[in-house]
C-alpha positions, 0 to 999 in steps of 0.5 A: 560737376564743379563749375567755378563761381569765382575767378577771372575765368568764371567772370569771362565765360559766364556771360557767354553761357546759356545755363539751360543749354549747358544743363541740357548737354551736360545731363548726358554725362551726369543728370545731376550736373548743372550750371547753377541749379541745385540738383540731387540724385537718388542713391537709395530708397528704403521703405520706412513704414506703411505708404512711406519711403525714405529717399537718400539723395546725393546733392550737387555743389549748388545745394545749400546747407540746412539745419536739423528741423528745417524744410526744403522745397523738392521739385520734379516733373510729373506728367509733363508738369513741374510740381514743388512740395516741401519736405523736411530732411530727416537726417543730420548733416554729417559731412558725407554729402547725403540728404534724406527725405522721408515721404508719406503717400497722400491720398490724391497727392500727385507728387507724394505718390510720384516720390513713393512709387515712381522715383527710382535710384538714379533719378534727379530731383531739384532742391530749393534753399532751406527754410523754417525756424523749428531749429536748435539753438547753438547750445541747447539746454533745459527741458524740451518736449516734441509733439509729432503726429503723422509726417510731423515726425520727419523734422523731429527725427532730425532734431533728435539725431542732432541732440543724440550726436551732442550726447543728449545735452537736454531732457528731451521727451517725444510724444509721437502719434500715428493712426496705426502701428504700421504707420510709425516711422523710425521706431527701432531707432527711437527705441534704441536712442531712448535705451542709450540716452537716459535723458530721452523719453519716448511715448508712442500713441496710436489712435486707430489700433484695436490693440496696443503693445506694452510700450504704446498708448491710445488716444488723441492729444488732450489736457489730461495726456499732457498733465499725466505724461509731462506735467508742468509745461512752464519749464519746457520748450515745446515744438509741435508738427503735424496736420493742421487740426493737431497743431491747432490743438497743440497750440491751444493746450501748450502755448499758453503754458510753455516756456517757449512754443513753436509749431508747423502744420503740413496741411491747411486748416478748415476755412475759418468763419467768414462774414455772412455778407461775403460774396461767393465770387470776386474779381481778381486782377493779376497786374503783372500778367494783365489778366482778370479772373473770377475766383471763389471765396472761402479757399486759398488763393493759390488753390483758386488760381491753380484751378484756373490754370494759373501756376504761381510759384509755390512750395510748402503750401503751409505758410512757411517758405514764402515762395508764393508771396506776392504783393497785394495792391488792393482788396481784402483777404482773410488768413486761413489759420487765424481768420484775421481780415487784412484790408491794408493795401500794398501789403505782402501776401502769402497766397497759400494761406489767404482767401479773398474777401473782396475784389483784389489786385495782385502783383502776379 
């Protein structure tokens, strides 16, 4: 529903409108209409691979634009609880007013199972603004290497489709890892794009498939693979996306040698080594809510707070979207990716990526 955002009429009626009440009543006419909430209705769903579905969404006018390679936070109510997780739109914006997200079911993942099994055509999801820097420059050039593992293919397919729409202006290589053949996404499309564009080179790698086909490789990311399949990385811009362990390996192998390197992980790494003197629990004061909690060390503050029934705003849970950022007023924390210790007071803190090392005071 088109709600005017400018003009004298809008300025006159906006102070008189309760958005929640408006949304409640207008949802009876169309559940995707709202006063100002960015909503999208599911208009199609497609089985993409084993335990993976693509949901095609029709957004309302409040959903903002995004660039290929970026992420959006997707929210829905599951069992009476609002849950938000981050997904990368897997299509290229094309003026048709549609957004597609590809979701893999995660064992124990309440929200991914809800999207894969429960969400049907006609249901409505809420979308946040786009974020992420793994995007294309205005005029791509040179050599590009994309390293994708598992669900890390979703931002990559968006980038590949965008480059194909430009008639492939760069030398582009995609190395795509999956556990089994049944878990590979977009395979027919990727093969078709490789056949259509001589500058696009595709390599599929399976880690748990007992037998491989002619166009498939085996093994995990290694220096030998990169040397054999890519060669000199100094002329390549490299993007990597996948589980934390995969991204860590990609960073160690490619970042020191690549012309440019950028990576995003969609899971937390194993907790880094912590000082032996670290206490098992600490006191965390939540200044804004007036509560003090006993939380364990060695895990993300977001996870520890959620275990106590606290529901801080969060989104990607991988340190990209900054939805969970708050101010640390006092205390010491450790970054879960790098292991760096931060004792600076009055500093910004992403609680999905930080664990407590001492008593803390947070502006939550």
